C-alpha positions as CSV (number, residue, x, y, z in Angstrom):
1,M,146.5,106.8,121.0
2,Q,148.1,110.0,122.2
3,E,146.5,111.9,119.3
4,F,143.1,110.6,120.4
5,W,143.7,111.9,123.9
6,F,144.7,115.2,122.5
7,Y,141.3,115.6,120.8
8,I,139.5,114.4,123.9
9,E,141.3,117.2,125.8
10,L,140.4,119.7,123.0
11,G,136.8,118.7,123.3
12,L,136.9,119.1,127.1
13,D,138.6,122.5,126.8
14,H,136.2,123.6,124.1
15,V,133.2,123.3,126.4
16,L,134.9,124.1,129.8
17,D,136.6,127.3,128.6
18,F,135.2,129.9,131.0
19,S,136.4,132.7,128.8
20,A,134.2,131.5,126.0
21,Y,131.2,130.5,128.2
22,D,128.6,130.3,125.4
23,H,128.6,126.5,125.5
24,I,128.1,126.5,129.3
25,L,125.3,129.0,129.0
26,F,123.6,126.9,126.4
27,L,123.9,123.7,128.5
28,A,122.6,125.7,131.5
29,A,119.5,126.8,129.6
30,L,119.0,123.3,128.3
31,A,119.2,121.7,131.7
32,L,117.2,124.2,133.8
33,P,113.8,122.7,133.3
34,F,114.8,119.2,134.4
35,T,115.1,117.7,137.8
36,F,117.8,115.3,139.0
37,R,115.4,112.4,138.5
38,E,115.2,113.3,134.8
39,W,118.9,113.4,134.3
40,K,118.6,110.8,131.5
41,K,116.4,113.0,129.4
42,V,118.8,116.0,129.6
43,V,121.8,113.8,128.9
44,I,120.0,112.5,125.8
45,L,119.5,116.1,124.7
46,A,123.2,116.8,125.3
47,T,124.1,113.8,123.3
48,V,121.9,114.9,120.4
49,F,123.6,118.3,120.7
50,T,127.1,116.6,120.6
51,V,126.2,114.5,117.5
52,A,124.9,117.5,115.7
53,H,127.8,119.6,116.8
54,C,130.3,117.0,115.5
55,L,128.2,116.5,112.3
56,S,128.7,120.2,111.4
57,L,132.4,119.9,112.2
58,A,132.6,116.8,109.9
59,L,130.7,118.6,107.1
60,S,133.2,121.5,107.4
61,V,136.4,119.4,107.7
62,Y,135.4,117.4,104.6
63,E,134.4,120.7,102.9
64,T,130.9,119.5,102.3
65,V,129.3,122.6,103.7
66,T,130.7,126.1,104.1
67,V,128.9,128.8,106.2
68,A,129.4,132.5,106.8
69,V,131.2,132.8,110.1
70,N,129.8,136.2,111.0
71,W,126.2,134.8,110.9
72,I,127.2,131.7,112.9
73,E,128.9,133.8,115.5
74,F,125.6,135.8,115.9
75,L,123.4,132.7,115.8
76,I,125.2,131.0,118.6
77,P,124.0,133.5,121.3
78,V,120.6,133.5,119.6
79,T,120.3,129.8,120.2
80,I,121.1,130.3,123.8
81,F,118.6,133.1,124.2
82,L,115.9,131.0,122.5
83,T,116.6,128.0,124.6
84,A,116.2,130.1,127.8
85,L,113.1,131.7,126.3
86,F,111.6,128.3,125.6
87,N,112.0,127.5,129.3
88,L,109.8,130.5,130.2
89,F,107.1,129.4,127.7
90,Y,107.1,125.9,129.2
91,V,106.8,127.3,132.7
92,K,103.9,129.5,131.7
93,R,102.1,126.7,130.0
94,G,102.8,124.3,132.9
95,T,104.2,121.6,130.6
96,K,107.4,119.6,130.9
97,V,110.2,120.4,128.5
98,G,111.3,116.8,128.3
99,K,108.0,115.7,126.7
100,A,108.2,118.2,123.8
101,G,109.6,116.7,120.6
102,V,110.3,120.2,119.3
103,H,112.9,120.6,122.0
104,L,114.8,117.6,120.7
105,W,114.8,119.0,117.1
106,A,115.7,122.5,118.3
107,T,118.6,121.1,120.3
108,A,119.9,119.2,117.2
109,F,119.6,122.3,115.0
110,F,121.3,124.4,117.7
111,G,124.1,121.8,117.9
112,L,124.7,122.2,114.1
113,I,125.0,126.0,114.6
114,H,127.4,125.7,117.5
115,G,129.6,123.2,115.6
116,F,129.9,125.5,112.6
117,G,131.0,128.2,115.0
118,F,134.1,126.1,115.9
119,S,134.6,124.6,112.5
120,N,137.2,126.9,111.0
121,Y,139.5,126.4,114.0
122,F,138.9,122.7,114.0
123,K,139.4,122.5,110.2
124,M,142.9,124.2,110.6
125,L,143.8,121.6,113.3
126,M,142.7,118.8,111.0
127,A,144.6,120.0,107.9
128,E,147.6,117.8,108.6
129,E,145.5,114.8,109.6
130,E,145.1,111.9,107.1
131,N,142.5,110.1,109.2
132,K,139.9,112.6,110.2
133,G,137.5,110.1,111.8
134,L,139.6,109.4,114.9
135,P,140.1,113.0,115.9
136,L,136.4,113.8,115.3
137,L,135.5,110.9,117.6
138,G,138.0,112.0,120.3
139,F,136.7,115.6,120.1
140,A,133.1,114.3,120.4
141,T,134.1,112.2,123.4
142,G,135.6,115.3,125.1
143,I,132.6,117.4,124.3
144,E,130.2,114.8,125.7
145,L,132.1,114.2,128.9
146,S,132.3,117.9,129.7
147,Q,128.7,118.4,128.8
148,V,127.6,115.6,131.1
149,L,129.7,117.2,133.9
150,I,128.1,120.6,133.4
151,I,124.6,119.1,133.3
152,L,125.2,117.2,136.5
153,L,126.4,120.3,138.2
154,I,123.4,122.3,137.1
155,L,121.0,119.5,138.1
156,A,122.8,119.3,141.5
157,L,122.3,123.1,141.9
158,A,118.7,122.7,141.0
159,Y,118.3,119.8,143.5
160,V,119.9,121.9,146.3
161,L,117.8,125.0,145.6
162,Q,114.6,123.1,145.0
163,S,114.8,120.3,147.6
164,I,116.8,121.8,150.4
165,V,116.3,125.6,150.1
166,K,112.7,124.9,148.9
167,V,112.7,127.2,145.9
168,K,109.8,126.2,143.6
169,Q,110.8,124.6,140.4
170,A,109.0,127.2,138.3
171,V,110.7,130.1,140.1
172,F,114.1,128.4,139.7
173,I,113.6,127.9,136.0
174,V,112.3,131.5,135.5
175,I,115.1,133.2,137.5
176,F,118.0,131.3,136.0
177,S,116.5,131.4,132.4
178,I,116.3,135.2,132.7
179,I,119.9,135.3,134.0
180,V,121.0,133.3,131.0
181,M,119.0,135.6,128.7
182,I,120.6,138.7,130.2
183,M,124.1,137.3,129.9
184,T,123.4,136.4,126.3
185,I,122.1,139.8,125.1
186,P,125.6,141.5,125.0
187,M,126.9,138.5,123.0
188,M,124.1,139.0,120.5
189,V,124.8,142.7,120.2
190,S,128.5,142.3,119.9
191,T,128.3,139.6,117.2
192,F,125.4,141.1,115.2
193,P,126.5,141.0,111.5
194,L,126.3,144.5,110.0
């Protein structure tokens, strides 16, 4: 049981590591278009992301799929940028993100990419493990718990700014999506595979 808790903590640390804030930026971009009343929709998206993230880890740990790390490191900030960019298109069109099936599939695909970004390190951790299923489950649990925490914080911020400060939802989405995009550009430039 102690091993299971170790992997839960590893999952929590993986997402809540402020020095590697790519995961937090992705979750912020994912949650921005939603209101607190729609928390279930964004938690479902986060769960889809977690499942896809852990699927790519499992594919790597069991050596089913191997990917070029330099491209994955570049694609991670690209997924964040695209998620924030999607938000701007949805605001412009006046549609709700939660109703678009493409958002669900994009989130799953982006989860695969993010998982492969962590797969080499996770694979090294798992090298000594005979049973790889329990650690994967623990790690997924840690990821999911931390993602729900971040999403709830972002939804709370949205609620405060939109309901109390009276910032219009479209303005909130645009401003914070642009901030996420600006923060992501240096990550894309520094990881661009030459």
